[in-house]
C-alpha angles and dihedrals in degrees: 000000000000118000134184118200117215128179150117125280114290092009093126094256099137091040088054089055090053091048092052094049093041095232142067101276102138127056111235097216117099119264139170101236137066123255127203128202134173130207145151118249124178089344093308123116108229130194112197123189119194117203133199114275126237130222105269095223095044128096116233086250088067095049115099118260089236092060093044091050091050092050091051094045093054089094089066090066094063107039136218081029143290122283095212143013114213111203112200122216124171112248105269117262093030096111107327145021120256095250129187089255092052092048093048091051091053094048094046094051094045088048089062084084091061133260095289092063092085091071087064101042128111117180112227117205105205128199090040090168088076090068093076107180094341119105120233088236090061091048092050090050092051094050094061134203103346095061094036089052092054092049092048090055090061098041093263092290112155142144134195122222135181103220092195097057121059093171114162094334095258095133091052092047089052090050091051089049091053091049090051091050090051091051092047089057095046118111093193100069129261099293135061096241116238089189094064095087096299098098092072088073088073117073121190092263092055093049093047090052090050091053092049092050100040100044141208101343094056091043091057091046093051092047088059093045119100092217098053101128100202144041112255092202093051094047093045090056091046091055094053 
């Protein structure tokens, strides 16, 4: 199961990746590049890609081209394409309302993946322990159109997690079940296709940098790929 994490800064995105894998794999400080980790959870092999966060009150037009390029290129770290995009949003009422500006920022940055991405999106409400005795449904209702609009874009798929409590892994198993249900209902195949116009986001320089940072396993995979735009042997010699 191949998963890409998307979300604003301080939305609990990297902590969610650690929760899913059951160990501290991702650093929780903000950065400008993607990070990929692999693990086995409940007998399932998972690939999780963490992406740079965006400023929650900023339009995608105000986000740096470097961050936008990294977000788009996240699909290259889980070929032939991710199964799911998990979009992290802090549980409402934690420290801010889900305003129209906030909602627009989330939608614009997710939309960087293209219009078909919404068929693969599940909204993840992090910091679920802040809900207390209130249901997430009641919170969504109280927040009004901006949050409802986001959920409608992804077919009202959402999940609540408590990042601070791993417990017996039940909340992660439930998340995996929801992702599998989403895939079972997809008419477009199991993967978000990188060949459907998305591959042009990745120039040769970006792919070379990915190979250098991700190592031997990705190098072998790219050598077998028909779209690999460069010769590993040639570039290896050039770097010596």
